[in-house]
C-alpha atoms as one frame of an Amber mdcrd trajectory, in Angstrom:
protein
  92.792 101.954  37.990  92.765  99.614  40.994  93.584 101.089  44.389  94.458
  99.843  47.807  92.610 101.583  50.630  94.918 102.293  53.553  93.648 103.044
  57.027  96.090 105.507  58.580  96.433 104.481  62.237  97.294 106.728  63.847
  96.654 109.580  61.511  99.206 111.981  62.956  99.832 114.523  60.270  98.068
 112.571  57.542  94.946 114.429  58.745  92.563 112.690  61.110  90.165 110.195
  59.590  91.699 110.653  56.121  92.540 107.552  54.119  95.766 107.295  52.169
  95.332 105.634  48.794  98.205 103.737  47.205  97.486 102.959  43.607  98.940
 101.165  40.658 101.379 103.237  38.649  99.809 105.661  36.200 101.390 107.265
  33.156 102.721 110.699  34.174 100.668 113.686  33.090 101.962 117.252  32.733
 101.430 119.428  35.832  98.614 121.981  35.775  99.954 125.322  37.016  97.548
 127.962  38.383  97.635 131.743  38.142  98.530 133.621  41.388  94.923 134.725
  41.925  93.509 131.249  41.335  96.263 129.708  43.465  95.249 131.726  46.532
  91.527 131.187  46.008  91.854 127.435  45.589  94.413 127.182  48.391  91.986
 128.719  50.865  89.204 126.444  49.658  91.365 123.330  50.017  92.417 124.244
  53.556  88.792 124.842  54.561  87.916 121.421  53.183  90.792 119.685  54.946
  90.192 121.289  58.334  86.473 120.548  58.243  87.032 116.798  58.329  86.238
 114.907  61.498  88.267 112.009  62.939  87.020 108.778  64.422  88.041 107.799
  67.942  90.971 105.425  67.788  94.380 104.607  69.245  97.429 102.581  68.346
 100.884 101.760  69.696 104.248 101.703  68.023 107.906 102.531  68.307 109.730
 105.705  67.336 113.220 105.062  65.977 115.512 108.082  66.044 118.919 108.489
  64.381 120.406 111.815  65.457 122.811 114.062  63.576 125.820 112.168  65.017
 124.476 108.778  64.014 123.389 107.749  67.511 120.252 105.633  67.557 117.419
 105.503  70.069 114.096 103.680  70.209 111.110 104.941  72.191 107.721 103.228
  72.592 104.894 105.562  71.621 101.104 105.637  71.854  98.742 107.753  69.763
  95.096 108.450  70.453  92.240 110.398  68.904  89.517 111.513  71.321  86.269
 112.518  69.644  83.748 114.822  71.327  80.013 114.495  71.927  77.921 115.204
  68.839  77.115 118.755  69.968  80.756 119.724  70.482  82.934 121.295  67.803
  86.349 120.240  69.100  88.351 117.028  69.291  91.761 116.069  70.675  94.805
 114.167  69.491  97.209 112.728  72.074 100.800 111.669  71.445 102.826 110.135
  74.259 105.981 108.180  74.909 105.892 105.452  77.526 109.585 105.027  78.412
 110.331 106.088  82.001 113.491 107.940  80.916 111.784 109.924  78.141 108.209
 110.518  79.231 106.446 113.059  77.027 102.745 113.746  76.533 101.384 116.128
  73.900  97.701 117.022  73.703  96.406 119.037  70.754  92.871 120.380  70.897
  91.392 121.140  67.470  88.346 123.408  67.117  86.345 124.759  64.192  87.618
 128.171  63.050  89.902 128.447  66.075  93.673 128.054  66.572  94.936 124.758
  67.897  95.606 124.532  71.639  98.831 122.736  72.584  99.685 121.271  75.998
 103.108 119.644  76.305 104.192 117.673  79.383 107.818 116.553  79.589 108.925
 114.447  82.573 106.225 115.969  84.772 106.665 119.610  83.715 103.621 120.941
  81.851 103.346 124.014  79.655 100.959 125.449  77.113 102.485 126.388  73.761
 101.455 129.243  71.521 101.418 128.675  67.780 104.830 130.359  67.454 106.298
 128.010  70.092 105.416 124.718  68.391 108.565 124.224  66.317 110.200 122.187
  69.052 111.018 118.457  68.946 108.582 115.890  70.267 110.527 113.580  72.616
 113.852 114.418  70.955 112.669 113.319  67.511 112.589 115.011  64.126 108.818
 115.343  64.497 108.049 118.791  65.820 104.941 119.708  67.783 103.928 121.813
  64.775 104.071 118.711  62.561 101.854 116.661  64.836  99.307 119.480  65.078
  99.424 120.329  61.357 100.081 123.889  62.447 101.163 124.899  58.939  97.591
 124.366  57.705  96.584 127.208  60.036  98.980 129.775  58.591  97.129 132.658
  56.892  98.694 132.303  53.441  97.860 129.086  51.562  98.401 128.679  47.819
  97.492 125.810  45.548 100.496 125.789  43.224  99.537 123.084  40.738  98.297
 119.555  40.287 100.769 116.830  39.378 101.648 113.172  39.879 103.640 112.198
  42.981 104.332 108.630  44.074 101.962 107.409  41.340  99.079 109.512  42.684
  97.360 112.562  41.251  98.006 115.326  43.800  97.230 118.915  44.553 100.409
 120.747  45.567  99.741 123.158  48.443 102.197 125.788  49.651 101.725 127.014
  53.233 103.683 130.166  54.124 104.691 131.138  57.670 104.102 134.882  58.185
 106.667 135.189  61.013 109.302 132.430  60.905 111.852 132.491  63.702 115.446
 131.271  63.412 115.437 127.617  62.440 111.663 127.531  61.895 109.778 126.452
  58.813 109.234 129.424  56.519 107.062 127.424  54.145 105.772 123.888  53.737
 104.886 122.256  50.415 102.464 119.313  50.662 101.448 116.845  47.958  97.830
 116.022  48.827  96.107 113.104  47.155  93.133 114.440  45.177  90.934 111.433
  45.896  91.669 110.837  49.591  93.148 114.151  50.844  96.007 112.159  52.402
  99.481 113.699  52.407 101.699 111.513  50.231 104.799 113.719  50.546 105.787
 117.017  52.182 108.799 119.332  52.186 109.612 122.055  54.724 111.920 124.991
  53.906 113.743 127.436  56.174 113.894 131.242  55.919 116.755 130.987  53.403
 114.513 128.802  51.229 116.767 125.814  51.886 115.154 122.388  52.174 114.961
 121.538  55.871 112.776 118.426  56.198 111.027 115.759  54.150 108.108 113.589
  55.223 106.668 110.478  53.571 104.599 107.394  54.450 106.833 104.362  53.926
 105.129 101.011  54.352 101.628  99.559  54.191 100.309  96.070  54.843  96.970
  94.291  54.679  95.749  93.609  58.232  92.371  91.974  58.883  91.249  92.781
  55.364  92.275  96.459  55.486  95.401  98.192  54.260  97.077 100.036  57.115
  99.927 102.498  57.317 102.727 100.665  59.133 105.615 103.086  58.844 106.335
 106.737  58.122 109.475 108.820  58.213 110.597 112.403  58.585 114.184 113.403
  57.867 116.200 116.563  58.449 118.057 117.203  55.217 120.404 119.740  56.835
 121.605 117.731  59.845 121.177 114.197  58.513 118.966 113.125  61.422 115.945
 110.931  60.813 112.954 109.632  62.742 110.889 106.651  61.688 107.646 105.578
  63.362 106.666 101.928  63.029 103.099 101.133  64.050 102.017  97.863  65.632
  99.633  96.446  63.044  97.696  94.490  65.619  97.056  97.343  68.060  95.051
  98.388  69.864
């Protein structure tokens, strides 16, 4: 099978330094379903593998296009950056910021080995640190929550590998992440289709405490730029309110 190698810039919640592969269509194969015991064992192993990966320092610019629940539309310039540490350090930082004077937001997420993420959110000059249970809040009024950008659901204690199956013409491992203490309106569980070859997320669904579908995420568009395939667009939609946020990356940046 031939594949196109896609450089995800920025990575956001495609996992830092992970490449998304978009391949030619394959004949569907029946899903492989795991036993409960094997599901938990393999889920923990997959999460350990995903969180152990290291990013490369990079940044890119783009625009965030928001359509709210009432159909109103807004565009906000955005900038994303990965800051890598010295070789002897175990942490790294991802930075997400809007650059419009009327909607100035800066989010810094510090990732460390075997430690919870540290979140620092600054909105129009007011700064606050967020605990893990405070991260299900919108980033700059969008459908992307702080928890999405920090992949907070990968840090929840219960992770189960449900099965392997084809999704978007890719062979995927289907991971279920369960929130031990969901608040009102929070994600209670997230199901991610993770490409077996690249570990990139090719699709994800988030459910509320009533087990109703709340959000869907998917990469949308890729293009060959300077000999490499890059992610140009991704989208997250709220299936309950009808709102949607699309991020379009500038292929030529930085």
